[in-house]
N, CA, C and O atoms as CSV, one atom per row, in Angstrom:
chain,resi,resn,atom,element,x,y,z
A,1,MET,N,N,41.862,31.358,42.633
A,1,MET,CA,C,41.864,31.372,41.181
A,1,MET,C,C,41.326,29.874,40.359
A,1,MET,O,O,40.496,29.772,39.455
A,2,ILE,N,N,41.991,28.985,40.921
A,2,ILE,CA,C,41.465,27.779,40.631
A,2,ILE,C,C,40.152,27.291,40.685
A,2,ILE,O,O,39.748,26.307,40.066
A,3,LYS,N,N,39.169,28.349,41.809
A,3,LYS,CA,C,37.929,27.874,41.802
A,3,LYS,C,C,37.209,28.826,40.121
A,3,LYS,O,O,36.467,28.651,39.155
A,4,ALA,N,N,37.691,29.366,40.466
A,4,ALA,CA,C,37.476,30.630,39.200
A,4,ALA,C,C,37.602,30.257,38.033
A,4,ALA,O,O,36.725,30.706,37.295
A,5,VAL,N,N,38.789,29.222,37.268
A,5,VAL,CA,C,38.989,28.763,36.107
A,5,VAL,C,C,37.997,27.563,36.216
A,5,VAL,O,O,37.640,27.333,35.060
A,6,ARG,N,N,37.248,26.495,37.266
A,6,ARG,CA,C,36.882,25.728,37.153
A,6,ARG,C,C,35.274,26.131,36.936
A,6,ARG,O,O,34.398,25.496,36.347
A,7,PHE,N,N,35.209,27.328,37.577
A,7,PHE,CA,C,33.659,27.912,37.436
A,7,PHE,C,C,33.393,28.233,36.014
A,7,PHE,O,O,32.272,27.999,35.561
A,8,VAL,N,N,34.558,28.878,35.073
A,8,VAL,CA,C,34.569,28.941,33.966
A,8,VAL,C,C,34.194,28.185,32.838
A,8,VAL,O,O,33.515,28.602,31.899
A,9,GLU,N,N,34.903,26.484,33.036
A,9,GLU,CA,C,34.682,25.464,32.383
A,9,GLU,C,C,33.180,24.986,32.579
A,9,GLU,O,O,32.489,24.562,31.653
A,10,ILE,N,N,32.734,25.113,33.972
A,10,ILE,CA,C,31.465,24.786,33.973
A,10,ILE,C,C,30.661,25.303,33.118
A,10,ILE,O,O,30.055,24.702,32.230
A,11,VAL,N,N,30.632,26.549,33.390
A,11,VAL,CA,C,29.643,27.422,32.322
A,11,VAL,C,C,29.713,27.307,31.029
A,11,VAL,O,O,28.778,27.487,30.249
A,12,ALA,N,N,31.180,26.905,30.669
A,12,ALA,CA,C,31.133,26.874,29.224
A,12,ALA,C,C,30.600,25.072,28.725
A,12,ALA,O,O,30.122,24.701,27.653
A,13,ALA,N,N,30.898,24.313,29.890
A,13,ALA,CA,C,30.347,23.001,29.392
A,13,ALA,C,C,28.601,23.538,29.175
A,13,ALA,O,O,28.088,23.406,28.064
A,14,ILE,N,N,27.897,24.061,30.202
A,14,ILE,CA,C,26.287,23.963,30.462
A,14,ILE,C,C,25.799,25.308,28.819
A,14,ILE,O,O,24.764,25.310,28.154
A,15,VAL,N,N,27.095,26.284,28.682
A,15,VAL,CA,C,26.249,26.719,27.382
A,15,VAL,C,C,26.473,25.553,26.115
A,15,VAL,O,O,25.584,25.218,25.332
A,16,SER,N,N,27.827,25.050,26.122
A,16,SER,CA,C,27.807,24.185,25.277
A,16,SER,C,C,26.615,22.882,25.105
A,16,SER,O,O,26.231,22.472,24.010
A,17,LEU,N,N,26.241,22.460,26.167
A,17,LEU,CA,C,24.953,21.498,26.205
A,17,LEU,C,C,23.660,22.113,25.731
A,17,LEU,O,O,23.035,21.643,24.780
A,18,VAL,N,N,23.251,23.224,26.442
A,18,VAL,CA,C,22.439,23.634,25.806
A,18,VAL,C,C,22.231,23.898,24.214
A,18,VAL,O,O,21.297,23.554,23.490
A,19,THR,N,N,23.335,24.574,23.932
A,19,THR,CA,C,23.550,24.952,22.285
A,19,THR,C,C,23.254,23.812,21.646
A,19,THR,O,O,22.788,23.882,20.509
A,20,ARG,N,N,23.477,22.535,22.278
A,20,ARG,CA,C,23.658,20.973,21.459
A,20,ARG,C,C,22.184,20.718,21.642
A,20,ARG,O,O,21.654,20.030,20.770
A,21,MET,N,N,21.315,21.228,22.791
A,21,MET,CA,C,20.024,20.492,22.932
A,21,MET,C,C,19.341,21.662,22.147
A,21,MET,O,O,18.335,21.143,21.662
A,22,ARG,N,N,19.373,22.811,21.824
A,22,ARG,CA,C,18.605,23.845,21.043
A,22,ARG,C,C,19.061,23.143,19.535
A,22,ARG,O,O,18.053,22.804,18.915
A,23,ASP,N,N,20.067,22.910,18.958
A,23,ASP,CA,C,20.728,22.132,17.828
A,23,ASP,C,C,19.087,20.919,17.546
A,23,ASP,O,O,18.178,20.806,16.725
A,24,LEU,N,N,19.491,20.339,18.660
A,24,LEU,CA,C,18.559,18.830,18.462
A,24,LEU,C,C,17.320,19.094,18.365
A,24,LEU,O,O,16.602,18.292,17.767
A,25,ASN,N,N,16.797,20.217,18.900
A,25,ASN,CA,C,15.527,20.459,19.131
A,25,ASN,C,C,15.050,21.171,17.628
A,25,ASN,O,O,13.931,20.970,17.154
A,26,THR,N,N,16.000,21.961,17.020
A,26,THR,CA,C,15.758,22.527,16.344
A,26,THR,C,C,15.677,21.705,14.750
A,26,THR,O,O,14.923,22.134,13.877
A,27,GLU,N,N,16.563,20.480,14.534
A,27,GLU,CA,C,16.082,19.373,13.862
A,27,GLU,C,C,15.009,18.525,14.186
A,27,GLU,O,O,14.251,18.219,13.266
A,28,LEU,N,N,14.750,17.987,15.562
A,28,LEU,CA,C,13.293,17.257,15.407
A,28,LEU,C,C,12.355,17.938,14.891
A,28,LEU,O,O,11.506,17.302,14.267
A,29,THR,N,N,12.227,19.295,14.978
A,29,THR,CA,C,11.113,20.015,14.816
A,29,THR,C,C,11.167,20.223,13.260
A,29,THR,O,O,10.053,20.167,12.740
A,30,ARG,N,N,11.927,20.389,12.637
A,30,ARG,CA,C,12.063,20.402,11.168
A,30,ARG,C,C,11.950,18.932,10.325
A,30,ARG,O,O,11.745,18.864,9.113
A,31,GLN,N,N,12.120,17.837,11.182
A,31,GLN,CA,C,11.789,16.563,10.661
A,31,GLN,C,C,10.535,16.109,10.908
A,31,GLN,O,O,10.059,15.259,10.154
A,32,LEU,N,N,9.652,16.701,12.223
A,32,LEU,CA,C,8.041,16.610,12.404
A,32,LEU,C,C,7.490,17.441,11.205
A,32,LEU,O,O,6.535,17.105,10.504
A,33,ALA,N,N,8.281,18.650,11.066
A,33,ALA,CA,C,7.181,19.487,9.992
A,33,ALA,C,C,7.220,18.911,8.649
A,33,ALA,O,O,6.459,19.398,7.813
A,34,GLN,N,N,8.067,17.852,8.282
A,34,GLN,CA,C,8.482,17.289,7.114
A,34,GLN,C,C,7.506,16.078,6.921
A,34,GLN,O,O,7.178,15.657,5.812
A,35,LEU,N,N,7.008,15.482,8.303
A,35,LEU,CA,C,6.336,14.401,8.492
A,35,LEU,C,C,4.967,14.941,8.285
A,35,LEU,O,O,4.112,14.167,7.855
A,36,ARG,N,N,4.645,16.230,8.552
A,36,ARG,CA,C,3.265,16.278,8.904
A,36,ARG,C,C,2.775,17.164,7.588
A,36,ARG,O,O,1.584,17.470,7.534
A,37,ARG,N,N,3.562,17.530,6.659
A,37,ARG,CA,C,3.296,18.065,5.295
A,37,ARG,C,C,2.424,16.863,4.417
A,37,ARG,O,O,2.450,15.632,4.435
A,38,LYS,N,N,1.741,17.756,3.740
A,38,LYS,CA,C,0.892,16.703,2.804
A,38,LYS,C,C,1.595,16.442,1.672
A,38,LYS,O,O,2.396,17.262,1.224
A,39,ARG,N,N,1.372,15.334,1.131
A,39,ARG,CA,C,2.173,14.345,0.717
A,39,ARG,C,C,1.041,13.904,-0.495
A,39,ARG,O,O,-0.143,13.641,-0.286
A,40,PRO,N,N,1.884,13.898,-2.098
A,40,PRO,CA,C,0.618,13.030,-2.922
A,40,PRO,C,C,0.911,11.603,-2.507
A,40,PRO,O,O,1.869,11.172,-1.866
A,41,ARG,N,N,-0.426,10.789,-3.163
A,41,ARG,CA,C,-0.700,9.339,-2.565
A,41,ARG,C,C,0.071,8.544,-3.310
A,41,ARG,O,O,0.022,8.767,-4.520
A,42,SER,N,N,0.760,7.692,-2.950
A,42,SER,CA,C,2.093,6.972,-3.555
A,42,SER,C,C,1.376,6.274,-4.447
A,42,SER,O,O,0.274,5.748,-4.299
A,43,GLU,N,N,2.201,6.313,-5.543
A,43,GLU,CA,C,1.433,4.934,-6.752
A,43,GLU,C,C,1.382,3.792,-6.769
A,43,GLU,O,O,0.757,3.181,-7.635
A,44,THR,N,N,2.323,2.971,-5.376
A,44,THR,CA,C,2.176,1.623,-5.443
A,44,THR,C,C,0.813,1.915,-4.586
A,44,THR,O,O,0.386,0.763,-4.662
A,45,LEU,N,N,0.137,2.378,-4.073
A,45,LEU,CA,C,-1.198,2.673,-3.066
A,45,LEU,C,C,-2.024,2.394,-4.138
A,45,LEU,O,O,-2.644,1.333,-4.220
A,46,ASP,N,N,-2.085,3.418,-5.102
A,46,ASP,CA,C,-2.531,3.352,-6.329
A,46,ASP,C,C,-2.887,2.186,-7.097
A,46,ASP,O,O,-4.007,1.725,-7.320
A,47,ARG,N,N,-1.718,1.775,-7.476
A,47,ARG,CA,C,-1.798,0.244,-7.918
A,47,ARG,C,C,-2.234,-0.588,-7.505
A,47,ARG,O,O,-3.021,-1.316,-8.110
A,48,ILE,N,N,-1.682,-0.818,-5.793
A,48,ILE,CA,C,-2.780,-1.687,-5.424
A,48,ILE,C,C,-4.400,-1.944,-5.265
A,48,ILE,O,O,-5.058,-2.984,-5.267
A,49,GLU,N,N,-4.781,-0.495,-5.120
A,49,GLU,CA,C,-6.078,-0.010,-5.150
A,49,GLU,C,C,-6.752,-0.269,-6.359
A,49,GLU,O,O,-7.939,-0.520,-6.150
A,50,ARG,N,N,-6.343,-0.308,-7.865
A,50,ARG,CA,C,-6.722,-0.970,-8.954
A,50,ARG,C,C,-7.039,-2.159,-8.769
A,50,ARG,O,O,-8.175,-2.628,-8.697
A,51,GLN,N,N,-5.398,-3.021,-8.631
A,51,GLN,CA,C,-5.550,-4.691,-7.886
A,51,GLN,C,C,-6.851,-5.009,-6.998
A,51,GLN,O,O,-7.359,-6.119,-7.159
A,52,LEU,N,N,-7.254,-4.396,-6.359
A,52,LEU,CA,C,-8.190,-4.859,-5.527
A,52,LEU,C,C,-9.524,-4.389,-6.059
A,52,LEU,O,O,-10.445,-5.142,-5.743
A,53,VAL,N,N,-9.807,-3.529,-6.654
A,53,VAL,CA,C,-10.834,-2.939,-7.321
A,53,VAL,C,C,-11.304,-3.881,-8.463
A,53,VAL,O,O,-12.466,-4.287,-8.461
A,54,LEU,N,N,-10.299,-4.292,-9.586
A,54,LEU,CA,C,-10.853,-5.193,-10.723
A,54,LEU,C,C,-11.543,-6.683,-10.488
A,54,LEU,O,O,-12.424,-7.215,-11.164
A,55,PRO,N,N,-10.815,-7.219,-9.233
A,55,PRO,CA,C,-11.805,-8.634,-9.377
A,55,PRO,C,C,-13.141,-8.290,-8.816
A,55,PRO,O,O,-14.084,-9.064,-8.982
A,56,LEU,N,N,-13.263,-7.286,-8.229
A,56,LEU,CA,C,-14.581,-7.230,-7.538
A,56,LEU,C,C,-15.306,-6.533,-8.705
A,56,LEU,O,O,-16.451,-6.959,-8.855
A,57,THR,N,N,-14.989,-5.712,-9.441
A,57,THR,CA,C,-16.053,-5.514,-10.869
A,57,THR,C,C,-16.292,-6.477,-11.331
A,57,THR,O,O,-17.452,-6.834,-11.534
A,58,ILE,N,N,-15.153,-7.247,-11.661
A,58,ILE,CA,C,-15.315,-8.534,-12.823
A,58,ILE,C,C,-16.418,-9.450,-11.969
A,58,ILE,O,O,-17.440,-9.414,-12.653
A,59,VAL,N,N,-16.674,-10.285,-10.735
A,59,VAL,CA,C,-17.465,-10.837,-9.976
A,59,VAL,C,C,-18.482,-10.043,-10.201
A,59,VAL,O,O,-19.420,-10.779,-10.510
A,60,THR,N,N,-18.893,-8.694,-10.220
A,60,THR,CA,C,-20.334,-8.056,-9.890
A,60,THR,C,C,-20.783,-8.293,-11.170
A,60,THR,O,O,-22.012,-8.353,-11.202
A,61,THR,N,N,-20.062,-8.503,-12.610
A,61,THR,CA,C,-20.437,-7.857,-14.006
A,61,THR,C,C,-21.019,-9.516,-13.858
A,61,THR,O,O,-22.232,-9.687,-13.979
A,62,ASN,N,N,-20.171,-10.646,-13.610
A,62,ASN,CA,C,-20.521,-11.983,-13.975
A,62,ASN,C,C,-21.372,-12.310,-13.015
A,62,ASN,O,O,-21.741,-13.480,-13.123
A,63,VAL,N,N,-21.925,-11.617,-11.929
A,63,VAL,CA,C,-23.062,-11.808,-11.051
A,63,VAL,C,C,-24.058,-11.449,-11.904
A,63,VAL,O,O,-24.835,-12.320,-12.295
A,64,ALA,N,N,-24.216,-9.916,-12.392
A,64,ALA,CA,C,-25.238,-9.287,-12.894
A,64,ALA,C,C,-25.706,-9.969,-14.478
A,64,ALA,O,O,-26.785,-9.790,-15.043
A,65,LYS,N,N,-24.433,-10.860,-15.014
A,65,LYS,CA,C,-25.233,-11.804,-16.080
A,65,LYS,C,C,-25.625,-12.950,-15.658
A,65,LYS,O,O,-26.277,-13.609,-16.469
A,66,THR,N,N,-25.460,-13.339,-14.781
A,66,THR,CA,C,-26.046,-14.831,-14.207
A,66,THR,C,C,-27.506,-14.910,-14.014
A,66,THR,O,O,-28.349,-15.744,-14.344
A,67,ASP,N,N,-27.552,-13.725,-13.342
A,67,ASP,CA,C,-28.811,-13.133,-12.758
A,67,ASP,C,C,-29.905,-12.785,-13.584
A,67,ASP,O,O,-31.103,-12.981,-13.378
A,68,SER,N,N,-29.142,-12.046,-14.897
A,68,SER,CA,C,-30.339,-11.788,-15.656
A,68,SER,C,C,-30.595,-12.754,-16.857
A,68,SER,O,O,-31.629,-12.843,-17.519
A,69,GLY,N,N,-29.538,-13.393,-16.984
A,69,GLY,CA,C,-29.700,-14.558,-18.120
A,69,GLY,C,C,-30.566,-15.935,-17.356
A,69,GLY,O,O,-31.149,-16.880,-17.888
A,70,SER,N,N,-30.455,-15.744,-16.551
A,70,SER,CA,C,-31.896,-17.060,-15.984
A,70,SER,C,C,-32.985,-16.711,-15.669
A,70,SER,O,O,-33.218,-15.527,-15.424
A,71,THR,N,N,-33.730,-17.471,-15.613
A,71,THR,CA,C,-34.823,-17.340,-15.340
A,71,THR,C,C,-35.748,-18.720,-14.464
A,71,THR,O,O,-35.827,-19.879,-14.873
A,72,PRO,N,N,-36.397,-18.133,-13.123
A,72,PRO,CA,C,-36.665,-19.274,-12.493
A,72,PRO,C,C,-37.435,-20.167,-12.898
A,72,PRO,O,O,-38.191,-19.630,-13.708
A,73,ALA,N,N,-37.711,-21.395,-12.777
A,73,ALA,CA,C,-38.386,-22.624,-13.109
A,73,ALA,C,C,-39.467,-22.566,-12.614
A,73,ALA,O,O,-39.380,-22.615,-11.388
A,74,GLY,N,N,-40.873,-22.450,-13.118
A,74,GLY,CA,C,-42.040,-22.562,-12.744
A,74,GLY,C,C,-43.049,-23.057,-13.110
A,74,GLY,O,O,-44.070,-22.951,-12.432
């Protein structure tokens, strides 16, 4: 009878462990799906890209003005 009670406790512990592992697996699957979903681009990233593009446009414009305004001496 004591062995039977211990066996029931062990089975209950195993069922509890499997249930907990299932719950963790479900939560991790949900988190992974959320990370993989397509998201809109970050506004911060857009702002940084605009800041990076602006100086290059100004430099290109200044170089074009300098090249067209100067004539080779000859």
